[in-house]
MDAnalysis code that builds the backbone (N, CA, C; Angstrom):
import MDAnalysis as mda
import numpy as np

u = mda.Universe.empty(732, n_residues=244, atom_resindex=np.repeat(np.arange(244), 3), trajectory=True)
u.add_TopologyAttr("name", ["N", "CA", "C"] * 244)
u.add_TopologyAttr("resid", np.arange(1, 245))
u.add_TopologyAttr("resname", ["MET", "PRO", "ASN", "TYR", "VAL", "VAL", "ARG", "PRO", "THR", "THR", "VAL", "THR", "SER", "GLU", "MET", "LEU", "LYS", "ASP", "PHE", "SER", "ILE", "TYR", "PRO", "ILE", "THR", "ASP", "GLU", "THR", "ALA", "VAL", "THR", "GLU", "LEU", "LYS", "GLU", "PHE", "ARG", "THR", "LEU", "GLU", "ALA", "SER", "PRO", "LEU", "LEU", "LEU", "ASN", "PHE", "ALA", "LEU", "ARG", "GLN", "TYR", "LYS", "TRP", "THR", "PRO", "TYR", "GLN", "TYR", "ALA", "ASP", "ALA", "GLU", "GLY", "VAL", "LYS", "ARG", "ILE", "GLY", "TYR", "ASN", "THR", "THR", "LYS", "GLY", "ASN", "ASP", "GLY", "VAL", "GLY", "LEU", "THR", "GLU", "THR", "GLN", "SER", "TYR", "SER", "TYR", "TRP", "LEU", "GLU", "ASP", "PHE", "LYS", "ASN", "LYS", "GLU", "ARG", "ARG", "PHE", "LYS", "SER", "LEU", "PHE", "PRO", "LEU", "ASP", "SER", "MET", "THR", "GLN", "SER", "GLN", "TYR", "ASP", "ALA", "MET", "VAL", "SER", "LEU", "HIS", "TYR", "PHE", "THR", "GLY", "ARG", "PHE", "GLU", "TYR", "VAL", "GLY", "THR", "ASP", "ILE", "CYS", "ARG", "TYR", "ASP", "LEU", "ARG", "ASP", "TYR", "ILE", "ARG", "GLU", "ARG", "LYS", "TRP", "ASP", "HIS", "ILE", "GLY", "THR", "VAL", "PHE", "ILE", "TYR", "ASN", "GLY", "ALA", "ASP", "ARG", "MET", "ARG", "THR", "GLN", "ALA", "GLU", "ALA", "LYS", "ILE", "MET", "MET", "LEU", "GLY", "ASN", "TYR", "GLY", "ARG", "TYR", "THR", "ASP", "ARG", "SER", "LEU", "LEU", "LYS", "GLU", "ARG", "GLY", "LEU", "GLN", "LEU", "ILE", "ARG", "GLY", "ASN", "TYR", "PRO", "ASN", "ARG", "ILE", "LYS", "ASP", "ALA", "LEU", "ALA", "ARG", "GLN", "GLN", "ALA", "GLU", "TYR", "ILE", "TYR", "TYR", "VAL", "GLU", "THR", "ARG", "ARG", "PHE", "LEU", "PRO", "GLY", "LEU", "THR", "GLN", "ALA", "ARG", "LYS", "ARG", "GLN", "ILE", "VAL", "ASP", "GLN", "GLU", "GLN", "ARG", "LEU", "SER"])
u.atoms.positions = np.array([
    [108.557, 114.240, 286.618],
    [108.860, 115.192, 285.553],
    [110.372, 115.272, 285.347],
    [110.808, 115.473, 284.091],
    [112.250, 115.560, 283.842],
    [112.834, 116.835, 284.434],
    [114.093, 116.764, 284.821],
    [114.792, 117.932, 285.351],
    [115.543, 118.629, 284.228],
    [115.423, 119.930, 284.145],
    [116.107, 120.711, 283.131],
    [117.130, 121.622, 283.805],
    [118.320, 121.674, 283.233],
    [119.346, 122.576, 283.731],
    [119.301, 123.849, 282.896],
    [118.993, 124.962, 283.539],
    [118.917, 126.237, 282.843],
    [120.297, 126.873, 282.879],
    [120.879, 127.076, 281.705],
    [122.202, 127.674, 281.614],
    [122.076, 129.128, 281.200],
    [122.958, 129.996, 281.726],
    [122.919, 131.403, 281.313],
    [123.335, 131.550, 279.863],
    [122.820, 132.590, 279.233],
    [123.193, 132.854, 277.838],
    [123.981, 134.164, 277.723],
    [124.303, 134.759, 278.829],
    [125.230, 135.884, 278.889],
    [126.255, 135.572, 279.969],
    [127.376, 136.242, 279.913],
    [128.460, 135.972, 280.861],
    [128.165, 136.683, 282.175],
    [128.057, 135.906, 283.226],
    [127.853, 136.471, 284.556],
    [129.206, 136.695, 285.225],
    [129.186, 137.475, 286.308],
    [130.443, 137.744, 287.028],
    [131.031, 136.462, 287.597],
    [130.165, 135.521, 287.951],
    [130.650, 134.246, 288.485],
    [131.327, 133.407, 287.402],
    [130.863, 133.545, 286.171],
    [131.421, 132.777, 285.060],
    [132.732, 133.358, 284.535],
    [132.891, 134.662, 284.620],
    [133.951, 135.358, 283.906],
    [135.317, 134.767, 284.226],
    [136.012, 134.378, 283.180],
    [137.307, 133.715, 283.315],
    [138.417, 134.741, 283.479],
    [139.282, 134.498, 284.445],
    [140.429, 135.380, 284.664],
    [141.616, 134.826, 283.878],
    [141.792, 135.328, 282.671],
    [142.870, 134.831, 281.819],
    [144.236, 135.347, 282.249],
    [144.263, 136.342, 283.142],
    [145.547, 136.923, 283.551],
    [146.389, 135.967, 284.384],
    [145.791, 134.893, 284.880],
    [146.555, 133.946, 285.702],
    [147.350, 132.963, 284.834],
    [147.131, 133.014, 283.496],
    [147.816, 132.096, 282.597],
    [148.930, 132.825, 281.848],
    [150.022, 132.143, 281.538],
    [151.126, 132.797, 280.825],
    [150.749, 133.119, 279.385],
    [151.166, 134.272, 278.926],
    [150.939, 134.675, 277.543],
    [152.059, 134.105, 276.682],
    [151.695, 133.441, 275.611],
    [152.674, 132.822, 274.721],
    [153.312, 133.839, 273.796],
    [152.507, 134.767, 273.272],
    [153.000, 135.767, 272.323],
    [152.479, 137.132, 272.748],
    [153.309, 137.881, 273.473],
    [152.913, 139.168, 274.039],
    [152.503, 140.157, 272.956],
    [153.255, 140.199, 271.865],
    [152.957, 141.152, 270.792],
    [151.610, 140.868, 270.157],
    [151.349, 139.598, 269.873],
    [150.080, 139.232, 269.231],
    [148.895, 139.579, 270.117],
    [149.076, 139.515, 271.423],
    [147.972, 139.733, 272.356],
    [147.756, 141.209, 272.674],
    [148.814, 142.008, 272.663],
    [148.697, 143.380, 273.179],
    [148.787, 144.470, 272.121],
    [149.406, 144.204, 270.982],
    [149.626, 145.268, 269.997],
    [148.397, 145.479, 269.128],
    [147.800, 146.651, 269.247],
    [146.596, 146.970, 268.483],
    [146.981, 147.360, 267.053],
    [146.237, 146.829, 266.070],
    [146.505, 147.110, 264.672],
    [145.229, 147.566, 263.973],
    [145.405, 148.319, 262.881],
    [144.250, 148.692, 262.073],
    [143.650, 147.434, 261.451],
    [142.347, 147.350, 261.526],
    [141.665, 146.142, 261.053],
    [141.971, 145.864, 259.586],
    [142.031, 146.899, 258.772],
    [142.219, 146.709, 257.326],
    [143.577, 146.100, 257.003],
    [144.549, 146.227, 257.911],
    [145.894, 145.702, 257.646],
    [146.064, 144.257, 258.128],
    [145.114, 143.747, 258.850],
    [145.259, 142.418, 259.455],
    [144.972, 141.304, 258.456],
    [145.723, 140.242, 258.581],
    [145.475, 139.003, 257.854],
    [145.699, 137.843, 258.805],
    [145.077, 136.715, 258.503],
    [145.282, 135.525, 259.319],
    [146.769, 135.197, 259.382],
    [147.255, 134.950, 260.571],
    [148.674, 134.662, 260.757],
    [149.005, 133.248, 260.285],
    [150.272, 132.987, 259.973],
    [150.673, 131.610, 259.635],
    [150.329, 130.614, 260.731],
    [150.381, 131.048, 261.976],
    [150.030, 130.141, 263.080],
    [148.545, 129.792, 263.047],
    [147.704, 130.775, 262.704],
    [146.271, 130.460, 262.604],
    [146.017, 129.524, 261.426],
    [146.668, 129.777, 260.293],
    [146.488, 128.889, 259.145],
    [146.843, 127.455, 259.526],
    [147.922, 127.276, 260.276],
    [148.312, 125.935, 260.686],
    [147.294, 125.352, 261.657],
    [146.794, 126.174, 262.590],
    [145.765, 125.712, 263.532],
    [144.529, 125.241, 262.789],
    [144.054, 126.040, 261.840],
    [142.835, 125.694, 261.105],
    [143.051, 124.454, 260.249],
    [144.196, 124.379, 259.585],
    [144.468, 123.245, 258.703],
    [144.519, 121.936, 259.472],
    [145.129, 121.951, 260.639],
    [145.290, 120.683, 261.362],
    [144.015, 120.195, 262.049],
    [142.926, 120.928, 261.881],
    [141.641, 120.403, 262.332],
    [141.134, 119.319, 261.386],
    [141.782, 119.177, 260.226],
    [141.374, 118.201, 259.221],
    [142.480, 117.186, 258.978],
    [142.078, 116.016, 258.508],
    [143.032, 115.046, 257.996],
    [143.157, 115.258, 256.492],
    [144.378, 115.091, 255.992],
    [144.535, 115.085, 254.539],
    [144.074, 113.732, 254.020],
    [142.997, 113.750, 253.253],
    [142.416, 112.532, 252.680],
    [142.431, 112.685, 251.168],
    [143.384, 112.031, 250.470],
    [143.573, 112.298, 249.047],
    [142.565, 111.641, 248.127],
    [141.590, 110.947, 248.683],
    [140.524, 110.349, 247.880],
    [139.179, 110.802, 248.427],
    [138.142, 110.722, 247.610],
    [136.849, 111.261, 248.014],
    [136.212, 110.426, 249.123],
    [135.477, 111.125, 249.969],
    [134.743, 110.491, 251.071],
    [133.490, 111.316, 251.330],
    [132.522, 110.729, 252.012],
    [131.277, 111.438, 252.331],
    [131.350, 111.958, 253.761],
    [131.015, 113.241, 253.961],
    [130.971, 113.790, 255.315],
    [129.668, 113.404, 256.010],
    [129.426, 113.950, 257.187],
    [128.258, 113.569, 257.981],
    [126.943, 113.881, 257.270],
    [126.961, 114.866, 256.381],
    [125.751, 115.232, 255.623],
    [125.671, 114.516, 254.279],
    [126.638, 113.638, 254.006],
    [126.637, 112.912, 252.745],
    [127.275, 113.660, 251.582],
    [127.905, 114.816, 251.863],
    [128.568, 115.593, 250.825],
    [129.928, 114.961, 250.523],
    [130.227, 114.785, 249.238],
    [131.512, 114.208, 248.841],
    [132.619, 115.246, 249.005],
    [133.637, 114.895, 249.758],
    [134.764, 115.778, 250.004],
    [136.070, 115.070, 249.715],
    [137.163, 115.835, 249.738],
    [138.471, 115.265, 249.418],
    [139.538, 116.217, 249.963],
    [140.754, 115.733, 250.078],
    [141.859, 116.588, 250.504],
    [141.656, 117.096, 251.913],
    [141.822, 118.405, 252.107],
    [141.575, 119.042, 253.401],
    [140.136, 119.571, 253.432],
    [139.187, 118.651, 253.362],
    [137.776, 118.983, 253.552],
    [137.226, 119.893, 252.451],
    [137.676, 119.696, 251.216],
    [137.160, 120.506, 250.119],
    [136.256, 119.659, 249.232],
    [135.424, 120.314, 248.453],
    [134.600, 119.605, 247.468],
    [135.192, 119.738, 246.073],
    [136.221, 120.560, 245.940],
    [136.816, 120.810, 244.631],
    [137.739, 119.655, 244.249],
    [137.523, 119.078, 243.073],
    [138.386, 118.021, 242.581],
    [138.068, 116.640, 243.110],
    [136.895, 116.471, 243.740],
    [136.614, 115.160, 244.338],
    [136.233, 114.094, 243.309],
    [135.982, 114.493, 242.079],
    [135.601, 113.512, 241.061],
    [136.716, 113.273, 240.042],
    [137.938, 113.704, 240.376],
    [139.061, 113.535, 239.463],
    [139.944, 112.370, 239.863],
    [141.241, 112.520, 239.636],
    [142.188, 111.424, 239.892],
    [142.640, 111.378, 241.346],
    [142.140, 112.293, 242.161],
    [142.603, 112.436, 243.534],
    [143.425, 113.702, 243.668],
    [143.750, 114.076, 244.898],
    [144.487, 115.311, 245.131],
    [145.772, 115.029, 245.900],
    [146.883, 115.524, 245.384],
    [148.117, 115.474, 246.149],
    [147.979, 116.404, 247.353],
    [148.927, 116.324, 248.272],
    [148.873, 117.197, 249.442],
    [148.999, 118.648, 249.029],
    [149.872, 118.916, 248.060],
    [150.054, 120.295, 247.600],
    [148.789, 120.840, 246.959],
    [148.150, 120.052, 246.113],
    [146.893, 120.482, 245.503],
    [145.814, 120.689, 246.566],
    [145.762, 119.774, 247.516],
    [144.774, 119.863, 248.594],
    [144.947, 121.139, 249.385],
    [146.186, 121.470, 249.709],
    [146.448, 122.684, 250.484],
    [146.078, 123.925, 249.685],
    [146.386, 123.927, 248.403],
    [146.056, 125.071, 247.560],
    [144.551, 125.323, 247.538],
    [143.756, 124.276, 247.378],
    [142.296, 124.426, 247.371],
    [141.795, 124.868, 248.742],
    [142.378, 124.296, 249.790],
    [141.950, 124.661, 251.147],
    [142.251, 126.122, 251.435],
    [143.453, 126.566, 251.074],
    [143.844, 127.946, 251.345],
    [142.958, 128.924, 250.575],
    [142.612, 128.581, 249.349],
    [141.712, 129.427, 248.565],
    [140.364, 129.574, 249.274],
    [139.840, 128.472, 249.786],
    [138.567, 128.508, 250.499],
    [138.686, 129.328, 251.780],
    [139.780, 129.129, 252.510],
    [139.980, 129.878, 253.749],
    [140.032, 131.375, 253.481],
    [140.788, 131.774, 252.475],
    [140.942, 133.195, 252.178],
    [139.632, 133.815, 251.701],
    [138.834, 133.062, 250.966],
    [137.517, 133.566, 250.558],
    [136.654, 133.842, 251.783],
    [136.697, 132.941, 252.745],
    [135.905, 133.138, 253.966],
    [136.472, 134.264, 254.820],
    [137.788, 134.421, 254.806],
    [138.391, 135.531, 255.545],
    [137.965, 136.869, 254.943],
    [137.949, 136.960, 253.615],
    [137.491, 138.202, 252.973],
    [136.038, 138.499, 253.330],
    [135.217, 137.460, 253.376],
    [133.826, 137.650, 253.785],
    [133.749, 138.187, 255.212],
    [134.551, 137.624, 256.099],
    [134.611, 138.086, 257.492],
    [134.994, 139.559, 257.556],
    [136.012, 139.941, 256.783],
    [136.489, 141.325, 256.843],
    [135.450, 142.305, 256.316],
    [134.581, 141.845, 255.440],
    [133.538, 142.732, 254.913],
    [132.403, 142.943, 255.908],
    [132.343, 142.122, 256.946],
    [131.215, 142.164, 257.875],
    [131.578, 142.639, 259.281],
    [132.823, 142.438, 259.698],
    [133.168, 142.673, 261.101],
    [133.145, 144.159, 261.410],
    [132.597, 144.574, 262.584],
    [132.302, 145.985, 262.825],
    [133.446, 146.828, 263.389],
    [134.557, 146.253, 263.853],
    [135.600, 147.048, 264.498],
    [136.618, 147.567, 263.492],
    [137.326, 148.644, 263.890],
    [138.352, 149.218, 263.015],
    [139.759, 148.918, 263.497],
    [139.879, 148.248, 264.649],
    [141.202, 147.866, 265.140],
    [141.058, 146.666, 266.083],
    [142.094, 145.831, 266.087],
    [142.136, 144.636, 266.954],
    [143.597, 144.235, 267.102],
    [143.847, 143.332, 268.013],
    [145.155, 142.702, 268.059],
    [145.160, 141.513, 267.103],
    [146.352, 141.006, 266.791],
    [146.448, 139.852, 265.898],
    [145.754, 138.635, 266.489],
    [145.905, 138.417, 267.781],
    [145.301, 137.225, 268.387],
    [143.780, 137.320, 268.422],
    [143.248, 138.519, 268.665],
    [141.794, 138.706, 268.624],
    [141.273, 138.455, 267.214],
    [141.958, 139.016, 266.248],
    [141.563, 138.834, 264.845],
    [141.595, 137.360, 264.466],
    [142.677, 136.681, 264.791],
    [142.809, 135.275, 264.419],
    [141.701, 134.425, 265.030],
    [141.393, 134.662, 266.295],
    [140.361, 133.863, 266.957],
    [138.994, 134.075, 266.321],
    [138.682, 135.331, 265.970],
    [137.379, 135.611, 265.379],
    [137.314, 135.109, 263.934],
    [138.403, 135.208, 263.196],
    [138.438, 134.638, 261.842],
    [138.230, 133.135, 261.912],
    [138.869, 132.493, 262.876],
    [138.716, 131.043, 263.028],
    [137.268, 130.675, 263.296],
    [136.631, 131.397, 264.213],
    [135.223, 131.137, 264.504],
    [134.385, 131.265, 263.239],
    [134.613, 132.322, 262.479],
    [133.840, 132.544, 261.259],
    [134.138, 131.474, 260.212],
    [135.386, 131.082, 260.100],
    [135.745, 130.063, 259.114],
    [135.019, 128.747, 259.395],
    [134.988, 128.326, 260.639],
    [134.420, 127.022, 260.957],
    [132.902, 127.024, 261.096],
    [132.302, 128.180, 261.377],
    [130.858, 128.206, 261.620],
    [130.086, 129.054, 260.613],
    [130.783, 129.925, 259.868],
    [130.093, 130.821, 258.956],
    [129.519, 132.047, 259.627],
    [129.878, 132.290, 260.886],
    [129.347, 133.446, 261.623],
    [130.334, 133.838, 262.719],
    [130.163, 135.048, 263.239],
    [130.920, 135.484, 264.411],
    [130.004, 136.155, 265.431],
    [128.721, 136.276, 265.084],
    [127.791, 137.016, 265.946],
    [127.388, 136.250, 267.192],
    [127.455, 134.945, 267.146],
    [127.078, 134.146, 268.314],
    [127.743, 132.784, 268.245],
    [127.760, 132.113, 269.390],
    [128.194, 130.720, 269.454],
    [127.197, 129.954, 270.309],
    [127.242, 128.646, 270.180],
    [126.384, 127.812, 271.002],
    [125.430, 126.974, 270.185],
    [124.395, 126.510, 270.848],
    [123.400, 125.649, 270.242],
    [122.032, 126.302, 270.344],
    [121.031, 125.660, 269.788],
    [119.668, 126.186, 269.891],
    [119.205, 126.215, 271.342],
    [119.756, 125.325, 272.151],
    [119.366, 125.267, 273.570],
    [120.060, 126.359, 274.368],
    [121.312, 126.626, 274.036],
    [122.092, 127.605, 274.804],
    [122.982, 128.389, 273.844],
    [122.560, 129.591, 273.518],
    [123.280, 130.411, 272.555],
    [123.768, 131.688, 273.221],
    [125.026, 132.034, 272.969],
    [125.619, 133.263, 273.493],
    [125.744, 134.282, 272.366],
    [125.131, 135.434, 272.539],
    [125.222, 136.511, 271.562],
    [126.508, 137.302, 271.821],
    [127.341, 137.448, 270.803],
    [128.635, 138.103, 270.969],
    [128.644, 139.557, 270.500],
    [127.585, 140.022, 269.879],
    [127.638, 141.306, 269.202],
    [127.951, 142.468, 270.139],
    [127.303, 142.518, 271.297],
    [127.594, 143.606, 272.244],
    [129.001, 143.481, 272.800],
    [129.430, 142.271, 273.084],
    [130.788, 142.069, 273.599],
    [131.822, 142.531, 272.580],
    [131.551, 142.292, 271.291],
    [132.479, 142.735, 270.252],
    [132.503, 144.254, 270.183],
    [131.340, 144.865, 270.121],
    [131.283, 146.337, 270.021],
    [131.960, 146.998, 271.214],
    [131.792, 146.398, 272.399],
    [132.358, 146.968, 273.628],
    [133.771, 146.452, 273.905],
    [134.291, 145.629, 273.004],
    [135.647, 145.085, 273.119],
    [135.860, 144.327, 274.434],
    [134.873, 143.584, 274.832],
    [134.974, 142.776, 276.049],
    [135.546, 141.401, 275.692],
    [136.835, 141.395, 275.423],
    [137.458, 140.178, 274.939],
    [137.500, 139.084, 275.993],
    [137.593, 139.476, 277.258],
    [137.557, 138.452, 278.313],
    [136.197, 137.770, 278.360],
    [135.129, 138.508, 278.046],
    [133.797, 137.910, 277.990],
    [133.688, 136.949, 276.799],
    [134.230, 137.373, 275.655],
    [134.187, 136.497, 274.477],
    [135.011, 135.237, 274.729],
    [136.189, 135.406, 275.321],
    [137.005, 134.244, 275.664],
    [136.294, 133.317, 276.620],
    [135.578, 133.888, 277.581],
    [134.806, 133.073, 278.521],
    [133.709, 132.299, 277.805],
    [133.016, 132.962, 276.886],
    [131.989, 132.278, 276.088],
    [132.600, 131.110, 275.328],
    [133.767, 131.329, 274.758],
    [134.426, 130.243, 274.032],
    [134.731, 129.054, 274.949],
    [135.045, 129.339, 276.197],
    [135.329, 128.263, 277.159],
    [134.059, 127.489, 277.499],
    [132.959, 128.201, 277.682],
    [131.711, 127.560, 278.112],
    [130.845, 127.068, 276.954],
    [131.192, 127.423, 275.736],
    [130.382, 127.077, 274.578],
    [130.080, 125.582, 274.511],
    [128.831, 125.260, 274.178],
    [128.435, 123.853, 274.126],
    [128.572, 123.210, 272.763],
    [128.947, 123.977, 271.736],
    [129.098, 123.439, 270.380],
    [130.565, 123.511, 269.975],
    [131.121, 122.362, 269.566],
    [132.528, 122.322, 269.153],
    [133.432, 122.918, 270.230],
    [133.206, 122.474, 271.460],
    [133.878, 123.112, 272.601],
    [135.394, 123.003, 272.543],
    [135.920, 121.879, 272.111],
    [137.383, 121.735, 272.080],
    [138.005, 122.781, 271.166],
    [137.353, 123.029, 270.019],
    [137.898, 124.027, 269.105],
    [137.764, 125.427, 269.664],
    [136.597, 125.780, 270.225],
    [136.421, 127.142, 270.721],
    [137.256, 127.396, 271.973],
    [137.521, 126.369, 272.766],
    [138.438, 126.541, 273.887],
    [139.844, 126.850, 273.373],
    [140.230, 126.195, 272.287],
    [141.517, 126.508, 271.660],
    [141.507, 127.933, 271.111],
    [140.382, 128.373, 270.553],
    [140.275, 129.738, 270.051],
    [140.359, 130.754, 271.184],
    [139.853, 130.394, 272.357],
    [139.994, 131.277, 273.528],
    [141.462, 131.454, 273.888],
    [142.248, 130.396, 273.816],
    [143.685, 130.480, 274.103],
    [144.399, 131.330, 273.060],
    [143.965, 131.206, 271.802],
    [144.536, 132.057, 270.759],
    [144.245, 133.519, 271.074],
    [142.994, 133.823, 271.346],
    [142.560, 135.192, 271.557],
    [143.220, 135.849, 272.762],
    [143.230, 135.159, 273.879],
    [143.627, 135.772, 275.139],
    [145.099, 135.572, 275.482],
    [145.710, 134.519, 274.944],
    [147.086, 134.183, 275.341],
    [148.064, 134.124, 274.174],
    [147.559, 134.217, 272.948],
    [148.441, 134.044, 271.804],
    [149.006, 132.647, 271.715],
    [148.249, 131.689, 272.225],
    [148.672, 130.280, 272.255],
    [147.911, 129.528, 271.165],
    [148.619, 129.111, 270.114],
    [147.998, 128.463, 268.958],
    [148.140, 126.942, 268.995],
    [148.635, 126.411, 270.111],
    [148.823, 124.972, 270.196],
    [150.081, 124.532, 269.476],
    [150.242, 123.240, 269.366],
    [151.464, 122.685, 268.784],
    [151.428, 122.775, 267.263],
    [152.400, 123.448, 266.707],
    [152.516, 123.580, 265.260],
    [152.761, 122.208, 264.642],
    [152.035, 121.902, 263.569],
    [152.206, 120.624, 262.875],
    [152.589, 120.895, 261.436],
    [153.799, 120.498, 261.067],
    [154.267, 120.726, 259.709],
    [153.420, 119.938, 258.713],
    [153.265, 120.500, 257.535],
    [152.452, 119.826, 256.516],
    [153.053, 118.493, 256.101],
    [154.362, 118.343, 256.217],
    [154.978, 117.055, 255.889],
    [154.455, 115.954, 256.798],
    [154.158, 116.297, 258.057],
    [153.593, 115.313, 258.974],
    [152.136, 115.029, 258.624],
    [151.381, 116.069, 258.247],
    [150.003, 115.862, 257.815],
    [149.961, 114.971, 256.579],
    [150.931, 115.176, 255.699],
    [151.014, 114.342, 254.500],
    [151.304, 112.893, 254.865],
    [152.255, 112.672, 255.755],
    [152.588, 111.301, 256.148],
    [151.400, 110.623, 256.821],
    [150.652, 111.375, 257.612],
    [149.459, 110.805, 258.242],
    [148.434, 110.416, 257.181],
    [148.329, 111.220, 256.116],
    [147.406, 110.889, 255.040],
    [147.818, 109.630, 254.313],
    [149.121, 109.450, 254.101],
    [149.609, 108.231, 253.465],
    [149.366, 107.015, 254.355],
    [149.524, 107.205, 255.667],
    [149.205, 106.132, 256.606],
    [147.721, 105.790, 256.550],
    [146.895, 106.822, 256.361],
    [145.450, 106.608, 256.240],
    [145.142, 105.739, 255.032],
    [145.814, 106.022, 253.909],
    [145.605, 105.189, 252.722],
    [146.000, 103.745, 253.012],
    [147.181, 103.575, 253.565],
    [147.662, 102.217, 253.824],
    [146.744, 101.470, 254.781],
    [146.202, 102.183, 255.775],
    [145.326, 101.541, 256.747],
    [143.952, 101.196, 256.207],
    [143.468, 102.008, 255.265],
    [142.104, 101.825, 254.757],
    [142.020, 101.006, 253.472],
    [143.117, 100.952, 252.734],
    [143.089, 100.286, 251.429],
    [143.319, 98.781, 251.579],
    [142.533, 97.941, 250.863],
    [141.394, 98.347, 250.006],
    [140.044, 98.228, 250.701],
    [139.973, 97.465, 251.796],
    [138.672, 97.028, 252.321],
    [137.817, 98.154, 252.883],
    [138.443, 99.197, 253.431],
    [137.663, 100.269, 254.046],
    [137.323, 101.387, 253.067],
    [137.829, 101.300, 251.861],
    [137.473, 102.276, 250.834],
    [136.478, 101.607, 249.901],
    [135.213, 101.808, 250.153],
    [134.156, 101.078, 249.447],
    [133.911, 101.596, 248.041],
    [134.086, 102.898, 247.854],
    [133.781, 103.509, 246.567],
    [134.883, 103.190, 245.559],
    [134.504, 102.741, 244.360],
    [135.482, 102.333, 243.350],
    [136.362, 103.501, 242.911],
    [135.764, 104.687, 242.702],
    [136.549, 105.840, 242.297],
    [137.535, 106.226, 243.398],
    [137.087, 106.178, 244.642],
    [137.969, 106.519, 245.762],
    [139.166, 105.574, 245.822],
    [138.949, 104.296, 245.558],
    [140.068, 103.342, 245.550],
    [141.065, 103.690, 244.443],
    [140.549, 104.039, 243.272],
    [141.434, 104.420, 242.168],
    [142.228, 105.686, 242.521],
    [141.546, 106.632, 243.160],
    [142.231, 107.853, 243.579],
    [143.328, 107.537, 244.586],
    [143.030, 106.661, 245.544],
    [144.022, 106.275, 246.550],
    [145.229, 105.619, 245.889],
    [144.977, 104.742, 244.944],
    [146.065, 104.047, 244.241],
    [146.959, 105.030, 243.494],
    [146.325, 105.968, 242.818],
    [147.073, 106.918, 242.000],
    [147.879, 107.890, 242.861],
    [147.235, 108.513, 243.847],
    [147.914, 109.519, 244.658],
    [149.022, 108.881, 245.499],
    [148.796, 107.674, 245.986],
    [149.840, 107.008, 246.758],
    [151.097, 106.840, 245.904],
    [150.917, 106.456, 244.658],
    [152.074, 106.299, 243.761],
    [152.729, 107.658, 243.489],
    [151.943, 108.667, 243.196],
    [152.482, 109.982, 242.879],
    [153.293, 110.542, 244.049],
    [152.802, 110.338, 245.261],
    [153.456, 110.914, 246.439],
    [154.637, 110.080, 246.938],
    [154.658, 108.778, 246.679],
    [155.681, 107.909, 247.268],
    [156.567, 107.219, 246.240],
    [156.134, 107.201, 244.982],
    [156.776, 106.414, 243.911],
    [156.730, 104.923, 244.211],
    [155.792, 104.513, 244.992],
    [155.572, 103.102, 245.292],
    [154.103, 102.768, 245.025],
    [153.835, 101.479, 244.803],
    [152.469, 101.030, 244.560],
    [151.880, 100.443, 245.838],
    [150.583, 100.599, 245.974],
    [149.882, 99.914, 247.052],
    [149.920, 98.412, 246.793],
    [149.905, 97.601, 247.842],
    [149.995, 96.143, 247.656],
    [148.753, 95.589, 246.954],
    [148.992, 94.541, 246.164],
    [147.879, 93.826, 245.550],
    [147.482, 94.310, 244.176],
    [148.136, 95.343, 243.649],
    [147.765, 95.848, 242.330],
    [148.295, 94.921, 241.235],
    [147.505, 94.748, 240.215],
    [147.944, 93.953, 239.070],
    [148.977, 94.736, 238.270],
    [149.731, 94.032, 237.436],
    [150.695, 94.705, 236.585],
    [150.003, 95.661, 235.618],
    [148.821, 95.262, 235.153],
    [148.077, 96.126, 234.238],
    [147.690, 97.437, 234.918],
    [147.248, 97.345, 236.171],
    [146.865, 98.554, 236.910],
    [148.090, 99.422, 237.186],
    [149.206, 98.808, 237.495],
    [150.427, 99.575, 237.727],
    [150.819, 100.346, 236.477],
    [150.763, 99.684, 235.325],
    [151.103, 100.370, 234.074],
    [150.132, 101.517, 233.805],
    [148.853, 101.277, 234.124],
    [147.841, 102.314, 233.916],
    [148.144, 103.544, 234.772],
    [148.550, 103.318, 236.007],
    [148.865, 104.433, 236.911],
    [150.067, 105.209, 236.403],
    [151.118, 104.499, 235.985],
    [152.315, 105.159, 235.465],
    [151.976, 105.972, 234.222],
    [151.216, 105.388, 233.305],
    [150.822, 106.100, 232.093],
    [149.987, 107.331, 232.428],
    [149.116, 107.183, 233.396],
    [148.241, 108.293, 233.798],
    [149.075, 109.439, 234.359],
    [150.037, 109.110, 235.194],
    [150.860, 110.158, 235.774],
    [151.682, 110.874, 234.704],
    [152.194, 110.134, 233.743],
    [152.967, 110.746, 232.661],
    [152.121, 111.681, 231.817],
    [150.864, 111.304, 231.590],
    [149.967, 112.166, 230.813],
    [149.654, 113.465, 231.558],
    [149.527, 113.362, 232.870],
    [149.085, 114.512, 233.661],
    [150.218, 115.389, 234.163],
    [151.450, 114.897, 234.061],
    [152.582, 115.655, 234.582],
    [153.037, 116.726, 233.590],
])
């Protein structure tokens, strides 16, 4: 008979993580209690959430076959492509919409900035904050939230079996004010341009995606991708002039 490992679905005393042994990165974010209505996602959280994605200026299919573009958005995927600035604007709009949804549902009236950021992040990436885990092993967070047992929630984030690397990072945000290494958008943009150069043309199978890559690469760099005909180059220049 197969052996099954039974995992707890609540935090036991043996599991409970002692976060006090780790250095706090931002004392104010971790300790200063604020009214919930005044809180907003911090710039550090926005950077943390954004860098979970690659900037991809042409359309691609995600694991479910949904066409996406830019920073994991569906908006504008059937157009000429998205510059980094356009991509960020669409992403931020989506993030803020989800943050407003979170604020309409969360039950507490006060939190620290780091607690707020970690829970907003969880909600942004999963669409929920009430639990984490998988169908096999799910941790219910509702009582821990009501009772403000943040060390228990942080422990759950450490042991979580779904998207563990991200939730472990969220535990560091919540308990230590540690948001990881800040990555400037200029670097995300350069990585996206490298992605185009590495994938074009053979790894970009979709014809529209190739056209988007050609156009956005020119708009962002003022250079053409290799192998373009003179006619295509003129078309790109004319297109940019019409749209500018």
